[in-house]
GUDREN-274933 format. One record per residue (C-alpha): residue number from 1; residue in three letters; x, y, z. Coordinates in Angstrom, 2 decimals. Layout:
# residues N
@drenza: NUM&bamar: ALA&px: X&py: Y&pz: Z
...
# end
This chain:
# residues 261
@drenza: 1&bamar: MET&px: -63.14&py: 50.23&pz: 159.71
@drenza: 2&bamar: SER&px: -65.77&py: 47.69&pz: 158.69
@drenza: 3&bamar: LEU&px: -67.78&py: 48.37&pz: 155.53
@drenza: 4&bamar: ARG&px: -71.41&py: 48.55&pz: 156.67
@drenza: 5&bamar: ILE&px: -73.78&py: 47.26&pz: 153.98
@drenza: 6&bamar: VAL&px: -77.56&py: 47.37&pz: 154.38
@drenza: 7&bamar: VAL&px: -79.67&py: 45.40&pz: 151.91
@drenza: 8&bamar: CYS&px: -83.37&py: 46.30&pz: 151.68
@drenza: 9&bamar: VAL&px: -85.51&py: 43.26&pz: 150.92
@drenza: 10&bamar: LYS&px: -89.23&py: 42.68&pz: 150.59
@drenza: 11&bamar: TYR&px: -91.58&py: 39.83&pz: 151.45
@drenza: 12&bamar: VAL&px: -93.97&py: 39.54&pz: 148.49
@drenza: 13&bamar: PRO&px: -96.87&py: 37.30&pz: 147.41
@drenza: 14&bamar: ASP&px: -95.77&py: 34.39&pz: 145.24
@drenza: 15&bamar: ALA&px: -96.29&py: 35.50&pz: 141.63
@drenza: 16&bamar: THR&px: -97.42&py: 31.99&pz: 140.70
@drenza: 17&bamar: GLY&px: -100.27&py: 32.14&pz: 143.22
@drenza: 18&bamar: ASP&px: -103.78&py: 33.51&pz: 142.80
@drenza: 19&bamar: ARG&px: -103.26&py: 37.09&pz: 143.93
@drenza: 20&bamar: SER&px: -106.16&py: 39.39&pz: 144.77
@drenza: 21&bamar: PHE&px: -107.17&py: 42.53&pz: 146.66
@drenza: 22&bamar: ALA&px: -108.65&py: 42.63&pz: 150.15
@drenza: 23&bamar: ASP&px: -111.82&py: 44.60&pz: 150.99
@drenza: 24&bamar: ASP&px: -109.80&py: 47.78&pz: 151.58
@drenza: 25&bamar: LEU&px: -108.15&py: 47.40&pz: 148.15
@drenza: 26&bamar: THR&px: -104.75&py: 46.54&pz: 149.55
@drenza: 27&bamar: VAL&px: -103.04&py: 43.36&pz: 148.39
@drenza: 28&bamar: ASP&px: -104.52&py: 40.31&pz: 150.11
@drenza: 29&bamar: ARG&px: -101.47&py: 38.63&pz: 151.61
@drenza: 30&bamar: ASP&px: -103.36&py: 36.07&pz: 153.71
@drenza: 31&bamar: ASP&px: -104.60&py: 33.82&pz: 150.93
@drenza: 32&bamar: VAL&px: -101.34&py: 33.39&pz: 149.03
@drenza: 33&bamar: ASP&px: -97.88&py: 32.18&pz: 150.04
@drenza: 34&bamar: GLY&px: -95.14&py: 34.79&pz: 150.38
@drenza: 35&bamar: LEU&px: -91.41&py: 34.73&pz: 149.75
@drenza: 36&bamar: LEU&px: -88.32&py: 36.90&pz: 149.39
@drenza: 37&bamar: SER&px: -88.73&py: 38.96&pz: 146.22
@drenza: 38&bamar: GLU&px: -86.65&py: 37.35&pz: 143.48
@drenza: 39&bamar: LEU&px: -85.28&py: 40.72&pz: 142.39
@drenza: 40&bamar: ASP&px: -84.03&py: 41.35&pz: 145.93
@drenza: 41&bamar: GLU&px: -82.03&py: 38.12&pz: 145.86
@drenza: 42&bamar: TYR&px: -79.75&py: 39.82&pz: 143.33
@drenza: 43&bamar: ALA&px: -79.18&py: 42.66&pz: 145.81
@drenza: 44&bamar: VAL&px: -78.23&py: 40.18&pz: 148.53
@drenza: 45&bamar: GLU&px: -75.87&py: 38.41&pz: 146.12
@drenza: 46&bamar: GLN&px: -74.10&py: 41.64&pz: 145.18
@drenza: 47&bamar: ALA&px: -73.72&py: 42.56&pz: 148.85
@drenza: 48&bamar: LEU&px: -72.11&py: 39.18&pz: 149.51
@drenza: 49&bamar: GLN&px: -69.71&py: 39.61&pz: 146.59
@drenza: 50&bamar: ILE&px: -68.73&py: 43.11&pz: 147.75
@drenza: 51&bamar: ALA&px: -68.19&py: 41.81&pz: 151.29
@drenza: 52&bamar: ASP&px: -66.00&py: 39.01&pz: 149.95
@drenza: 53&bamar: GLU&px: -63.74&py: 41.57&pz: 148.27
@drenza: 54&bamar: ALA&px: -63.57&py: 43.88&pz: 151.30
@drenza: 55&bamar: ASP&px: -61.06&py: 43.52&pz: 154.10
@drenza: 56&bamar: ASP&px: -63.85&py: 43.74&pz: 156.64
@drenza: 57&bamar: ALA&px: -67.58&py: 44.04&pz: 155.96
@drenza: 58&bamar: GLU&px: -70.89&py: 43.43&pz: 157.69
@drenza: 59&bamar: ILE&px: -74.18&py: 42.84&pz: 155.88
@drenza: 60&bamar: THR&px: -77.52&py: 43.74&pz: 157.46
@drenza: 61&bamar: VAL&px: -80.75&py: 42.81&pz: 155.70
@drenza: 62&bamar: LEU&px: -83.73&py: 45.04&pz: 156.41
@drenza: 63&bamar: THR&px: -87.42&py: 44.53&pz: 155.71
@drenza: 64&bamar: VAL&px: -90.71&py: 46.25&pz: 156.53
@drenza: 65&bamar: GLY&px: -93.67&py: 43.93&pz: 156.78
@drenza: 66&bamar: PRO&px: -95.88&py: 41.59&pz: 158.82
@drenza: 67&bamar: GLU&px: -94.76&py: 38.70&pz: 161.01
@drenza: 68&bamar: ASP&px: -94.32&py: 36.38&pz: 158.01
@drenza: 69&bamar: ALA&px: -91.79&py: 38.80&pz: 156.50
@drenza: 70&bamar: LYS&px: -89.21&py: 37.14&pz: 158.75
@drenza: 71&bamar: ASP&px: -89.17&py: 34.34&pz: 156.18
@drenza: 72&bamar: ALA&px: -87.62&py: 36.75&pz: 153.67
@drenza: 73&bamar: LEU&px: -85.00&py: 37.77&pz: 156.21
@drenza: 74&bamar: ARG&px: -84.15&py: 34.15&pz: 157.02
@drenza: 75&bamar: LYS&px: -83.67&py: 33.42&pz: 153.32
@drenza: 76&bamar: ALA&px: -81.22&py: 36.32&pz: 153.04
@drenza: 77&bamar: LEU&px: -79.44&py: 35.26&pz: 156.23
@drenza: 78&bamar: SER&px: -79.14&py: 31.71&pz: 154.94
@drenza: 79&bamar: MET&px: -77.50&py: 33.08&pz: 151.79
@drenza: 80&bamar: GLY&px: -74.80&py: 34.63&pz: 153.99
@drenza: 81&bamar: ALA&px: -75.93&py: 37.99&pz: 155.43
@drenza: 82&bamar: ASP&px: -74.78&py: 38.61&pz: 159.01
@drenza: 83&bamar: LYS&px: -77.85&py: 40.03&pz: 160.76
@drenza: 84&bamar: ALA&px: -81.33&py: 41.38&pz: 160.11
@drenza: 85&bamar: ILE&px: -83.76&py: 44.13&pz: 161.08
@drenza: 86&bamar: HIS&px: -87.51&py: 43.61&pz: 160.91
@drenza: 87&bamar: VAL&px: -89.81&py: 46.63&pz: 161.15
@drenza: 88&bamar: GLU&px: -93.32&py: 45.45&pz: 162.02
@drenza: 89&bamar: ASP&px: -96.27&py: 47.54&pz: 163.14
@drenza: 90&bamar: ASP&px: -100.02&py: 47.21&pz: 162.58
@drenza: 91&bamar: ASP&px: -100.15&py: 50.87&pz: 161.54
@drenza: 92&bamar: LEU&px: -97.96&py: 50.08&pz: 158.51
@drenza: 93&bamar: HIS&px: -100.84&py: 48.32&pz: 156.76
@drenza: 94&bamar: GLY&px: -101.45&py: 49.98&pz: 153.39
@drenza: 95&bamar: THR&px: -98.21&py: 51.97&pz: 153.37
@drenza: 96&bamar: ASP&px: -97.14&py: 53.10&pz: 149.89
@drenza: 97&bamar: VAL&px: -93.63&py: 53.62&pz: 148.53
@drenza: 98&bamar: ILE&px: -93.34&py: 57.10&pz: 150.07
@drenza: 99&bamar: GLY&px: -94.16&py: 55.83&pz: 153.55
@drenza: 100&bamar: THR&px: -92.00&py: 52.76&pz: 153.10
@drenza: 101&bamar: SER&px: -89.03&py: 54.91&pz: 152.13
@drenza: 102&bamar: LEU&px: -89.48&py: 56.93&pz: 155.33
@drenza: 103&bamar: VAL&px: -89.48&py: 53.79&pz: 157.48
@drenza: 104&bamar: LEU&px: -86.47&py: 52.33&pz: 155.68
@drenza: 105&bamar: ALA&px: -84.53&py: 55.58&pz: 155.94
@drenza: 106&bamar: LYS&px: -85.11&py: 55.86&pz: 159.69
@drenza: 107&bamar: ALA&px: -84.14&py: 52.22&pz: 160.23
@drenza: 108&bamar: ILE&px: -81.02&py: 52.56&pz: 158.08
@drenza: 109&bamar: GLU&px: -79.90&py: 55.71&pz: 159.90
@drenza: 110&bamar: ARG&px: -80.47&py: 53.96&pz: 163.22
@drenza: 111&bamar: ALA&px: -78.40&py: 50.95&pz: 162.14
@drenza: 112&bamar: GLY&px: -75.56&py: 52.92&pz: 160.55
@drenza: 113&bamar: TYR&px: -74.42&py: 52.35&pz: 156.98
@drenza: 114&bamar: ASP&px: -71.90&py: 53.02&pz: 154.25
@drenza: 115&bamar: LEU&px: -73.71&py: 51.38&pz: 151.35
@drenza: 116&bamar: VAL&px: -77.40&py: 50.58&pz: 150.82
@drenza: 117&bamar: ILE&px: -78.27&py: 48.01&pz: 148.15
@drenza: 118&bamar: THR&px: -81.73&py: 47.28&pz: 146.75
@drenza: 119&bamar: GLY&px: -83.22&py: 45.33&pz: 143.90
@drenza: 120&bamar: MET&px: -84.41&py: 47.13&pz: 140.79
@drenza: 121&bamar: ALA&px: -88.10&py: 46.85&pz: 141.79
@drenza: 122&bamar: SER&px: -90.42&py: 44.73&pz: 143.88
@drenza: 123&bamar: THR&px: -92.26&py: 41.90&pz: 142.15
@drenza: 124&bamar: ASP&px: -95.62&py: 42.97&pz: 143.60
@drenza: 125&bamar: GLY&px: -95.70&py: 46.78&pz: 143.30
@drenza: 126&bamar: ALA&px: -93.11&py: 46.92&pz: 140.48
@drenza: 127&bamar: MET&px: -92.74&py: 50.72&pz: 140.79
@drenza: 128&bamar: GLY&px: -88.95&py: 50.78&pz: 140.82
@drenza: 129&bamar: VAL&px: -88.71&py: 54.24&pz: 142.39
@drenza: 130&bamar: LEU&px: -87.90&py: 53.35&pz: 145.99
@drenza: 131&bamar: PRO&px: -84.07&py: 53.49&pz: 145.63
@drenza: 132&bamar: ALA&px: -84.24&py: 57.07&pz: 144.35
@drenza: 133&bamar: VAL&px: -86.71&py: 58.19&pz: 147.02
@drenza: 134&bamar: LEU&px: -84.66&py: 56.47&pz: 149.71
@drenza: 135&bamar: ALA&px: -81.46&py: 58.17&pz: 148.56
@drenza: 136&bamar: GLU&px: -83.24&py: 61.54&pz: 148.68
@drenza: 137&bamar: ARG&px: -84.41&py: 60.91&pz: 152.24
@drenza: 138&bamar: LEU&px: -80.93&py: 59.86&pz: 153.32
@drenza: 139&bamar: GLY&px: -79.31&py: 62.77&pz: 151.50
@drenza: 140&bamar: VAL&px: -76.77&py: 60.58&pz: 149.68
@drenza: 141&bamar: PRO&px: -75.97&py: 59.83&pz: 146.01
@drenza: 142&bamar: GLN&px: -77.90&py: 57.17&pz: 144.10
@drenza: 143&bamar: VAL&px: -76.40&py: 54.87&pz: 141.49
@drenza: 144&bamar: THR&px: -79.27&py: 52.82&pz: 140.15
@drenza: 145&bamar: LEU&px: -80.05&py: 49.96&pz: 137.76
@drenza: 146&bamar: LEU&px: -76.55&py: 48.52&pz: 137.76
@drenza: 147&bamar: SER&px: -75.65&py: 45.23&pz: 136.14
@drenza: 148&bamar: GLU&px: -72.17&py: 45.40&pz: 137.68
@drenza: 149&bamar: VAL&px: -71.08&py: 47.00&pz: 140.96
@drenza: 150&bamar: LYS&px: -67.80&py: 47.31&pz: 142.87
@drenza: 151&bamar: VAL&px: -66.65&py: 49.18&pz: 145.97
@drenza: 152&bamar: GLU&px: -63.08&py: 50.39&pz: 146.42
@drenza: 153&bamar: ASP&px: -61.38&py: 53.18&pz: 148.36
@drenza: 154&bamar: GLY&px: -64.63&py: 54.76&pz: 149.55
@drenza: 155&bamar: THR&px: -66.20&py: 54.82&pz: 146.08
@drenza: 156&bamar: VAL&px: -68.89&py: 52.66&pz: 144.51
@drenza: 157&bamar: THR&px: -68.67&py: 52.15&pz: 140.75
@drenza: 158&bamar: GLY&px: -70.93&py: 50.30&pz: 138.37
@drenza: 159&bamar: ARG&px: -72.18&py: 49.71&pz: 134.86
@drenza: 160&bamar: ARG&px: -75.70&py: 50.55&pz: 133.71
@drenza: 161&bamar: ASP&px: -76.73&py: 48.84&pz: 130.49
@drenza: 162&bamar: GLY&px: -79.24&py: 50.52&pz: 128.20
@drenza: 163&bamar: ASP&px: -80.81&py: 49.49&pz: 124.91
@drenza: 164&bamar: THR&px: -78.10&py: 51.10&pz: 122.80
@drenza: 165&bamar: ALA&px: -75.21&py: 51.84&pz: 125.16
@drenza: 166&bamar: SER&px: -73.69&py: 51.21&pz: 128.58
@drenza: 167&bamar: GLU&px: -72.70&py: 53.85&pz: 131.13
@drenza: 168&bamar: ARG&px: -70.00&py: 53.78&pz: 133.80
@drenza: 169&bamar: LEU&px: -71.16&py: 55.45&pz: 137.00
@drenza: 170&bamar: GLU&px: -69.55&py: 56.19&pz: 140.33
@drenza: 171&bamar: ALA&px: -70.35&py: 57.86&pz: 143.63
@drenza: 172&bamar: SER&px: -68.64&py: 58.47&pz: 146.94
@drenza: 173&bamar: LEU&px: -69.85&py: 56.51&pz: 149.94
@drenza: 174&bamar: PRO&px: -72.27&py: 56.62&pz: 151.65
@drenza: 175&bamar: ALA&px: -74.59&py: 55.87&pz: 148.73
@drenza: 176&bamar: VAL&px: -77.66&py: 53.95&pz: 147.61
@drenza: 177&bamar: VAL&px: -77.31&py: 51.40&pz: 144.82
@drenza: 178&bamar: SER&px: -79.89&py: 49.29&pz: 143.00
@drenza: 179&bamar: VAL&px: -78.97&py: 46.26&pz: 140.91
@drenza: 180&bamar: THR&px: -80.77&py: 44.53&pz: 138.07
@drenza: 181&bamar: ASP&px: -81.47&py: 40.87&pz: 137.40
@drenza: 182&bamar: GLN&px: -78.45&py: 40.91&pz: 135.06
@drenza: 183&bamar: SER&px: -75.98&py: 41.56&pz: 137.88
@drenza: 184&bamar: GLY&px: -75.28&py: 37.88&pz: 138.59
@drenza: 185&bamar: GLU&px: -77.21&py: 34.76&pz: 139.53
@drenza: 186&bamar: ALA&px: -78.07&py: 34.65&pz: 143.23
@drenza: 187&bamar: ARG&px: -76.57&py: 31.74&pz: 145.14
@drenza: 188&bamar: TYR&px: -78.64&py: 28.98&pz: 146.68
@drenza: 189&bamar: PRO&px: -78.49&py: 28.71&pz: 150.47
@drenza: 190&bamar: SER&px: -76.46&py: 25.71&pz: 151.61
@drenza: 191&bamar: PHE&px: -77.64&py: 23.40&pz: 154.38
@drenza: 192&bamar: LYS&px: -74.93&py: 24.89&pz: 156.59
@drenza: 193&bamar: GLY&px: -76.17&py: 28.39&pz: 155.75
@drenza: 194&bamar: ILE&px: -79.76&py: 27.48&pz: 156.53
@drenza: 195&bamar: MET&px: -78.80&py: 26.09&pz: 159.93
@drenza: 196&bamar: ALA&px: -76.54&py: 29.07&pz: 160.69
@drenza: 197&bamar: ALA&px: -79.33&py: 31.53&pz: 159.81
@drenza: 198&bamar: LYS&px: -81.41&py: 30.26&pz: 162.73
@drenza: 199&bamar: LYS&px: -78.80&py: 31.62&pz: 165.15
@drenza: 200&bamar: LYS&px: -78.21&py: 34.99&pz: 163.50
@drenza: 201&bamar: PRO&px: -79.74&py: 38.03&pz: 165.23
@drenza: 202&bamar: VAL&px: -82.99&py: 39.58&pz: 163.98
@drenza: 203&bamar: GLU&px: -83.74&py: 42.95&pz: 165.59
@drenza: 204&bamar: ALA&px: -87.45&py: 43.82&pz: 165.87
@drenza: 205&bamar: LEU&px: -88.50&py: 47.47&pz: 165.58
@drenza: 206&bamar: ASP&px: -91.82&py: 49.31&pz: 165.44
@drenza: 207&bamar: LEU&px: -92.80&py: 52.86&pz: 164.52
@drenza: 208&bamar: SER&px: -92.18&py: 54.21&pz: 168.01
@drenza: 209&bamar: ASP&px: -88.59&py: 52.94&pz: 167.88
@drenza: 210&bamar: LEU&px: -88.08&py: 54.96&pz: 164.70
@drenza: 211&bamar: GLY&px: -89.87&py: 58.11&pz: 165.88
@drenza: 212&bamar: ILE&px: -92.56&py: 57.84&pz: 163.18
@drenza: 213&bamar: GLU&px: -96.18&py: 58.79&pz: 163.79
@drenza: 214&bamar: ALA&px: -98.94&py: 56.46&pz: 162.61
@drenza: 215&bamar: ASP&px: -100.51&py: 59.08&pz: 160.34
@drenza: 216&bamar: GLU&px: -97.25&py: 59.39&pz: 158.37
@drenza: 217&bamar: VAL&px: -97.61&py: 55.84&pz: 157.05
@drenza: 218&bamar: GLY&px: -100.34&py: 53.27&pz: 156.37
@drenza: 219&bamar: LEU&px: -103.43&py: 54.05&pz: 154.33
@drenza: 220&bamar: ALA&px: -103.87&py: 57.33&pz: 156.20
@drenza: 221&bamar: GLY&px: -100.52&py: 58.65&pz: 155.03
@drenza: 222&bamar: ALA&px: -100.42&py: 57.05&pz: 151.58
@drenza: 223&bamar: ARG&px: -99.85&py: 59.33&pz: 148.59
@drenza: 224&bamar: THR&px: -100.96&py: 56.57&pz: 146.19
@drenza: 225&bamar: VAL&px: -104.01&py: 54.34&pz: 146.67
@drenza: 226&bamar: VAL&px: -105.99&py: 51.85&pz: 144.61
@drenza: 227&bamar: VAL&px: -109.46&py: 53.32&pz: 143.98
@drenza: 228&bamar: SER&px: -111.03&py: 50.35&pz: 142.19
@drenza: 229&bamar: ALA&px: -110.19&py: 46.84&pz: 141.07
@drenza: 230&bamar: ALA&px: -111.88&py: 44.14&pz: 139.03
@drenza: 231&bamar: GLU&px: -111.07&py: 40.50&pz: 138.43
@drenza: 232&bamar: ARG&px: -109.42&py: 39.65&pz: 135.16
@drenza: 233&bamar: PRO&px: -112.02&py: 38.32&pz: 132.67
@drenza: 234&bamar: ALA&px: -111.98&py: 34.58&pz: 132.16
@drenza: 235&bamar: ARG&px: -110.03&py: 33.47&pz: 129.13
@drenza: 236&bamar: THR&px: -112.28&py: 32.83&pz: 126.16
@drenza: 237&bamar: ALA&px: -111.97&py: 29.90&pz: 123.78
@drenza: 238&bamar: GLY&px: -109.47&py: 30.51&pz: 120.99
@drenza: 239&bamar: THR&px: -110.03&py: 30.30&pz: 117.26
@drenza: 240&bamar: ILE&px: -109.11&py: 26.96&pz: 115.73
@drenza: 241&bamar: VAL&px: -107.86&py: 26.99&pz: 112.15
@drenza: 242&bamar: LYS&px: -108.13&py: 23.65&pz: 110.34
@drenza: 243&bamar: ASP&px: -105.56&py: 23.43&pz: 107.62
@drenza: 244&bamar: GLU&px: -107.19&py: 21.93&pz: 104.56
@drenza: 245&bamar: GLY&px: -104.99&py: 23.78&pz: 102.15
@drenza: 246&bamar: GLU&px: -106.17&py: 27.25&pz: 103.14
@drenza: 247&bamar: GLY&px: -104.71&py: 27.34&pz: 106.67
@drenza: 248&bamar: GLY&px: -102.10&py: 29.99&pz: 105.91
@drenza: 249&bamar: LYS&px: -104.64&py: 32.27&pz: 104.31
@drenza: 250&bamar: GLN&px: -107.09&py: 31.86&pz: 107.22
@drenza: 251&bamar: LEU&px: -104.32&py: 32.58&pz: 109.72
@drenza: 252&bamar: ALA&px: -103.28&py: 35.72&pz: 107.85
@drenza: 253&bamar: GLU&px: -106.89&py: 36.92&pz: 107.70
@drenza: 254&bamar: PHE&px: -107.30&py: 36.33&pz: 111.43
@drenza: 255&bamar: LEU&px: -104.10&py: 38.24&pz: 112.27
@drenza: 256&bamar: ALA&px: -105.11&py: 41.07&pz: 109.98
@drenza: 257&bamar: GLY&px: -108.56&py: 41.21&pz: 111.55
@drenza: 258&bamar: GLN&px: -106.96&py: 41.58&pz: 115.00
@drenza: 259&bamar: LYS&px: -104.60&py: 44.24&pz: 113.55
@drenza: 260&bamar: PHE&px: -101.54&py: 42.16&pz: 114.45
@drenza: 261&bamar: ILE&px: -100.25&py: 42.54&pz: 110.90
# end
């Protein structure tokens, strides 16, 4: 039987762009370019490596987002994933991690799965809790923050590295796994992969397909909201120390005055 792997990916604003909030205090995604979250590329890479080791495996990439989120799916497909699912609905605007986990869980159950792989966090929200919430909704084990992951004989095993020690973890499939940016460099899509991605299937779903009511997601159903935001203050001119024999002393006094030393 084929190993069914679902990789959850996210279309995020480019971190190098000038990001801001819209009038409703959600992230303004119109004025900045988006891309596949870098941390999710590691999840795609690990799925590809697991599939390479399996006798038979199929990788589905799944995202929740606006029309442009297809770009993230195409990137993952060009890396080597087999097919994609795109959940898009106007009522999803403003959805927080709790609502997103509901949508992902319903889509994953609809698709069928043995293993769900995510990145360690998104590069926009950076909460890092979605894998655990998703596992709870699916009712399966979670093995999170892995820097190494393998699947064999119906079991997923991995290594979680901490500051002072490493742990070996395992769980029976089906399960949810998240991987860190230390799990292995993500491959670059080849020209052949980019061309092949254009022909791979992308299934479009909305809330009605998943049996989710509008008030369960979006700003109306959000458990977490931004209540205020202010622009970062402009950077002020720094202090210039001219070294005329007393530079070291002046630098030490400055650092001491700022309580850095």
